[in-house]
N, CA and C atoms as an extended XYZ file, in Angstrom:
261
Properties=species:S:1:pos:R:3:atomname:S:1:resname:S:1:resid:I:1 pbc="F F F"
N       -95.772     -105.375      -60.559 N   MET     1
C       -95.912     -103.962      -60.370 CA  MET     1
C       -94.530     -103.312      -60.507 C   MET     1
N       -94.510     -102.154      -61.133 N   ARG     2
C       -93.255     -101.435      -61.367 CA  ARG     2
C       -93.274     -100.076      -60.664 C   ARG     2
N       -92.094      -99.606      -60.344 N   CYS     3
C       -91.926      -98.270      -59.773 CA  CYS     3
C       -92.289      -97.249      -60.851 C   CYS     3
N       -93.068      -96.252      -60.490 N   GLY     4
C       -93.454      -95.213      -61.438 CA  GLY     4
C       -92.333      -94.224      -61.740 C   GLY     4
N       -91.252      -94.260      -60.974 N   VAL     5
C       -90.146      -93.330      -61.181 CA  VAL     5
C       -89.043      -93.952      -62.027 C   VAL     5
N       -88.541      -95.134      -61.609 N   CYS     6
C       -87.394      -95.731      -62.304 CA  CYS     6
C       -87.750      -96.986      -63.109 C   CYS     6
N       -88.957      -97.517      -62.931 N   GLY     7
C       -89.371      -98.700      -63.686 CA  GLY     7
C       -88.958     -100.026      -63.066 C   GLY     7
N       -88.298      -99.999      -61.930 N   SER     8
C       -87.847     -101.215      -61.275 CA  SER     8
C       -89.035     -102.066      -60.813 C   SER     8
N       -88.845     -103.366      -60.803 N   GLU     9
C       -89.858     -104.278      -60.273 CA  GLU     9
C       -89.565     -104.641      -58.820 C   GLU     9
N       -88.549     -104.010      -58.231 N   ARG    10
C       -88.135     -104.338      -56.862 CA  ARG    10
C       -88.797     -103.402      -55.850 C   ARG    10
N       -90.105     -103.574      -55.664 N   LEU    11
C       -90.832     -102.790      -54.685 CA  LEU    11
C       -90.900     -103.555      -53.372 C   LEU    11
N       -90.823     -102.834      -52.276 N   GLY    12
C       -90.917     -103.448      -50.956 CA  GLY    12
C       -92.342     -103.854      -50.643 C   GLY    12
N       -92.543     -104.467      -49.484 N   PRO    13
C       -93.882     -104.877      -49.084 CA  PRO    13
C       -94.762     -103.670      -48.755 C   PRO    13
N       -96.054     -103.886      -48.759 N   LEU    14
C       -97.022     -102.844      -48.443 CA  LEU    14
C       -96.900     -102.479      -46.967 C   LEU    14
N       -96.791     -101.197      -46.673 N   GLY    15
C       -96.693     -100.721      -45.301 CA  GLY    15
C       -97.682      -99.608      -45.042 C   GLY    15
N       -97.877      -99.285      -43.772 N   GLU    16
C       -98.775      -98.200      -43.391 CA  GLU    16
C       -98.064      -96.869      -43.630 C   GLU    16
N       -98.755      -95.937      -44.217 N   LEU    17
C       -98.192      -94.628      -44.548 CA  LEU    17
C       -98.734      -93.598      -43.562 C   LEU    17
N       -97.867      -93.063      -42.713 N   THR    18
C       -98.279      -92.045      -41.753 CA  THR    18
C       -97.225      -90.960      -41.678 C   THR    18
N       -97.609      -89.844      -41.132 N   SER    19
C       -96.655      -88.805      -40.787 CA  SER    19
C       -97.006      -88.356      -39.382 C   SER    19
N       -96.110      -87.764      -38.701 N   GLY    20
C       -96.332      -87.410      -37.307 CA  GLY    20
C       -95.793      -88.530      -36.433 C   GLY    20
N       -95.189      -88.179      -35.349 N   ASN    21
C       -94.552      -89.187      -34.526 CA  ASN    21
C       -95.182      -89.323      -33.153 C   ASN    21
N       -96.280      -88.641      -32.907 N   ARG    22
C       -96.953      -88.761      -31.624 CA  ARG    22
C       -98.201      -89.617      -31.768 C   ARG    22
N       -98.517      -90.452      -30.768 N   PRO    23
C       -99.747      -91.242      -30.823 CA  PRO    23
C      -100.967      -90.336      -30.993 C   PRO    23
N      -101.860      -90.723      -31.850 N   GLY    24
C      -103.055      -89.928      -32.109 CA  GLY    24
C      -102.839      -88.795      -33.087 C   GLY    24
N      -101.614      -88.588      -33.547 N   ASP    25
C      -101.308      -87.510      -34.482 CA  ASP    25
C      -100.929      -88.097      -35.841 C   ASP    25
N      -101.631      -89.117      -36.241 N   GLN    26
C      -101.339      -89.738      -37.533 CA  GLN    26
C      -102.072      -88.976      -38.630 C   GLN    26
N      -101.329      -88.507      -39.573 N   ARG    27
C      -101.898      -87.800      -40.716 CA  ARG    27
C      -101.475      -88.551      -41.963 C   ARG    27
N      -102.417      -88.800      -42.809 N   TYR    28
C      -102.147      -89.552      -44.024 CA  TYR    28
C      -102.035      -88.589      -45.200 C   TYR    28
N      -101.401      -89.058      -46.252 N   LEU    29
C      -101.378      -88.253      -47.472 CA  LEU    29
C      -102.803      -88.163      -47.997 C   LEU    29
N      -103.162      -87.018      -48.454 N   ARG    30
C      -104.533      -86.785      -48.900 CA  ARG    30
C      -104.534      -86.308      -50.344 C   ARG    30
N      -105.296      -86.987      -51.184 N   LEU    31
C      -105.494      -86.611      -52.580 CA  LEU    31
C      -106.754      -85.755      -52.630 C   LEU    31
N      -106.610      -84.489      -53.049 N   ARG    32
C      -107.742      -83.557      -53.043 CA  ARG    32
C      -108.017      -83.033      -54.437 C   ARG    32
N      -109.294      -82.766      -54.683 N   PHE    33
C      -109.738      -82.241      -55.973 CA  PHE    33
C      -110.551      -80.972      -55.742 C   PHE    33
N      -110.681      -80.124      -56.772 N   PRO    34
C      -111.493      -78.911      -56.633 CA  PRO    34
C      -112.957      -79.242      -56.333 C   PRO    34
N      -113.628      -78.307      -55.702 N   ARG    35
C      -115.057      -78.467      -55.410 CA  ARG    35
C      -115.834      -78.570      -56.715 C   ARG    35
N      -116.755      -79.537      -56.816 N   PRO    36
C      -117.539      -79.641      -58.041 CA  PRO    36
C      -118.549      -78.498      -58.182 C   PRO    36
N      -119.026      -77.956      -57.050 N   LYS    37
C      -119.970      -76.834      -57.040 CA  LYS    37
C      -119.536      -75.880      -55.941 C   LYS    37
N      -119.986      -74.661      -55.994 N   LEU    38
C      -119.543      -73.619      -55.086 CA  LEU    38
C      -119.686      -73.995      -53.605 C   LEU    38
N      -120.810      -74.507      -53.188 N   LEU    39
C      -121.036      -74.788      -51.773 CA  LEU    39
C      -120.901      -76.271      -51.421 C   LEU    39
N      -120.352      -77.068      -52.284 N   SER    40
C      -120.210      -78.502      -51.997 CA  SER    40
C      -118.868      -78.793      -51.323 C   SER    40
N      -118.787      -79.957      -50.720 N   ALA    41
C      -117.543      -80.372      -50.064 CA  ALA    41
C      -116.472      -80.659      -51.114 C   ALA    41
N      -115.244      -80.424      -50.745 N   ARG    42
C      -114.124      -80.708      -51.639 CA  ARG    42
C      -113.818      -82.200      -51.588 C   ARG    42
N      -113.859      -82.916      -52.707 N   PRO    43
C      -113.570      -84.357      -52.696 CA  PRO    43
C      -112.132      -84.627      -52.270 C   PRO    43
N      -111.955      -85.544      -51.319 N   GLN    44
C      -110.622      -85.903      -50.851 CA  GLN    44
C      -110.580      -87.368      -50.476 C   GLN    44
N      -109.389      -87.961      -50.662 N   TYR    45
C      -109.194      -89.390      -50.461 CA  TYR    45
C      -107.851      -89.586      -49.761 C   TYR    45
N      -107.878      -90.252      -48.609 N   ASP    46
C      -106.654      -90.478      -47.838 CA  ASP    46
C      -105.944      -91.746      -48.294 C   ASP    46
N      -104.639      -91.643      -48.472 N   ALA    47
C      -103.801      -92.801      -48.821 CA  ALA    47
C      -103.208      -93.348      -47.526 C   ALA    47
N      -103.606      -94.548      -47.164 N   TYR    48
C      -103.185      -95.152      -45.898 CA  TYR    48
C      -101.991      -96.091      -46.044 C   TYR    48
N      -101.660      -96.500      -47.252 N   TYR    49
C      -100.629      -97.517      -47.468 CA  TYR    49
C       -99.628      -97.045      -48.510 C   TYR    49
N       -98.435      -97.657      -48.510 N   ALA    50
C       -97.421      -97.311      -49.501 CA  ALA    50
C       -96.435      -98.461      -49.670 C   ALA    50
N       -95.748      -98.432      -50.793 N   ARG    51
C       -94.612      -99.316      -51.055 CA  ARG    51
C       -93.434      -98.408      -51.396 C   ARG    51
N       -92.231      -98.867      -51.074 N   ALA    52
C       -91.024      -98.111      -51.410 CA  ALA    52
C       -90.217      -98.914      -52.421 C   ALA    52
N       -89.654      -98.216      -53.397 N   CYS    53
C       -88.805      -98.857      -54.395 CA  CYS    53
C       -87.456      -99.175      -53.762 C   CYS    53
N       -87.000     -100.394      -53.933 N   ARG    54
C       -85.709     -100.805      -53.372 CA  ARG    54
C       -84.529     -100.263      -54.169 C   ARG    54
N       -84.774      -99.772      -55.370 N   ASP    55
C       -83.677      -99.254      -56.194 CA  ASP    55
C       -83.519      -97.736      -56.098 C   ASP    55
N       -84.611      -96.985      -56.237 N   CYS    56
C       -84.470      -95.521      -56.224 CA  CYS    56
C       -85.016      -94.875      -54.954 C   CYS    56
N       -85.756      -95.614      -54.133 N   GLY    57
C       -86.258      -95.073      -52.881 CA  GLY    57
C       -87.573      -94.322      -52.982 C   GLY    57
N       -88.168      -94.251      -54.164 N   ALA    58
C       -89.460      -93.568      -54.305 CA  ALA    58
C       -90.513      -94.264      -53.453 C   ALA    58
N       -91.378      -93.481      -52.836 N   VAL    59
C       -92.476      -94.016      -52.043 CA  VAL    59
C       -93.755      -93.855      -52.860 C   VAL    59
N       -94.476      -94.958      -53.041 N   ILE    60
C       -95.665      -94.974      -53.884 CA  ILE    60
C       -96.881      -95.209      -52.997 C   ILE    60
N       -97.730      -94.174      -52.787 N   PRO    61
C       -98.886      -94.312      -51.913 CA  PRO    61
C      -100.044      -95.044      -52.595 C   PRO    61
N      -100.890      -95.669      -51.753 N   PHE    62
C      -102.065      -96.403      -52.227 CA  PHE    62
C      -103.271      -96.054      -51.374 C   PHE    62
N      -104.444      -96.041      -52.004 N   LEU    63
C      -105.695      -95.883      -51.270 CA  LEU    63
C      -106.085      -97.223      -50.680 C   LEU    63
N      -106.676      -97.212      -49.496 N   GLY    64
C      -107.182      -98.440      -48.886 CA  GLY    64
C      -108.420      -98.927      -49.620 C   GLY    64
N      -108.861     -100.155      -49.365 N   PRO    65
C      -109.998     -100.745      -50.090 CA  PRO    65
C      -111.276      -99.909      -50.041 C   PRO    65
N      -111.660      -99.414      -48.870 N   ALA    66
C      -112.903      -98.640      -48.760 CA  ALA    66
C      -112.783      -97.300      -49.482 C   ALA    66
N      -111.630      -96.646      -49.328 N   VAL    67
C      -111.410      -95.355      -49.988 CA  VAL    67
C      -111.331      -95.548      -51.499 C   VAL    67
N      -110.685      -96.627      -51.939 N   LEU    68
C      -110.593      -96.909      -53.375 CA  LEU    68
C      -111.980      -97.131      -53.975 C   LEU    68
N      -112.834      -97.834      -53.258 N   LYS    69
C      -114.200      -98.086      -53.744 CA  LYS    69
C      -114.954      -96.761      -53.902 C   LYS    69
N      -114.826      -95.874      -52.921 N   ARG    70
C      -115.486      -94.565      -52.997 CA  ARG    70
C      -114.903      -93.724      -54.127 C   ARG    70
N      -113.567      -93.731      -54.261 N   PHE    71
C      -112.914      -92.986      -55.338 CA  PHE    71
C      -113.366      -93.487      -56.707 C   PHE    71
N      -113.407      -94.812      -56.885 N   ALA    72
C      -113.827      -95.387      -58.172 CA  ALA    72
C      -115.250      -94.967      -58.526 C   ALA    72
N      -116.121      -94.894      -57.525 N   ALA    73
C      -117.511      -94.502      -57.766 CA  ALA    73
C      -117.631      -93.020      -58.124 C   ALA    73
N      -116.742      -92.202      -57.616 N   GLU    74
C      -116.836      -90.752      -57.817 CA  GLU    74
C      -115.885      -90.205      -58.876 C   GLU    74
N      -114.954      -90.994      -59.362 N   ALA    75
C      -113.864      -90.510      -60.225 CA  ALA    75
C      -114.343      -89.849      -61.513 C   ALA    75
N      -115.386      -90.350      -62.115 N   GLU    76
C      -115.855      -89.776      -63.386 CA  GLU    76
C      -116.306      -88.327      -63.235 C   GLU    76
N      -116.792      -87.952      -62.053 N   GLY    77
C      -117.285      -86.598      -61.843 CA  GLY    77
C      -116.245      -85.626      -61.317 C   GLY    77
N      -115.014      -86.072      -61.102 N   LEU    78
C      -113.980      -85.206      -60.562 CA  LEU    78
C      -113.319      -84.379      -61.653 C   LEU    78
N      -112.928      -83.168      -61.294 N   GLU    79
C      -112.165      -82.318      -62.211 CA  GLU    79
C      -110.742      -82.223      -61.712 C   GLU    79
N      -109.806      -82.111      -62.639 N   GLY    80
C      -108.404      -81.928      -62.261 CA  GLY    80
C      -108.167      -80.500      -61.804 C   GLY    80
N      -106.966      -80.213      -61.378 N   LEU    81
C      -106.614      -78.864      -60.966 CA  LEU    81
C      -106.788      -77.898      -62.122 C   LEU    81
N      -107.196      -76.700      -61.795 N   GLU    82
C      -107.436      -75.651      -62.794 CA  GLU    82
C      -108.451      -76.077      -63.833 C   GLU    82
N      -109.374      -76.990      -63.468 N   GLY    83
C      -110.436      -77.396      -64.367 CA  GLY    83
C      -110.017      -78.331      -65.482 C   GLY    83
N      -108.746      -78.750      -65.484 N   GLU    84
C      -108.270      -79.651      -66.545 CA  GLU    84
C      -108.564      -81.083      -66.168 C   GLU    84
N      -109.091      -81.854      -67.085 N   GLU    85
C      -109.357      -83.256      -66.867 CA  GLU    85
C      -108.028      -83.996      -66.734 C   GLU    85
N      -107.845      -84.733      -65.629 N   GLY    86
C      -106.623      -85.490      -65.423 CA  GLY    86
C      -105.436      -84.647      -64.982 C   GLY    86
N      -105.632      -83.397      -64.643 N   GLY    87
C      -104.548      -82.557      -64.117 CA  GLY    87
C      -103.938      -81.822      -65.196 C   GLY    87
């Protein structure tokens, strides 16, 4: 696996990705997409894990297994921002 920023292969181990420093106040990075229909829920996927590049310091988030399975099942029907496929 390579860093998406600098191309280095020196990524650290997988760690838990959280923000907030109080117990019970853990907020994860959330990948969100536009609503597919006017009154439908907005598709969102929480990234619970990350690796950091040992060379440039970039943090690369990952979806957990259950979230990845749901994302893979729904990905074909998602629209990018501003209606563009893939962003």
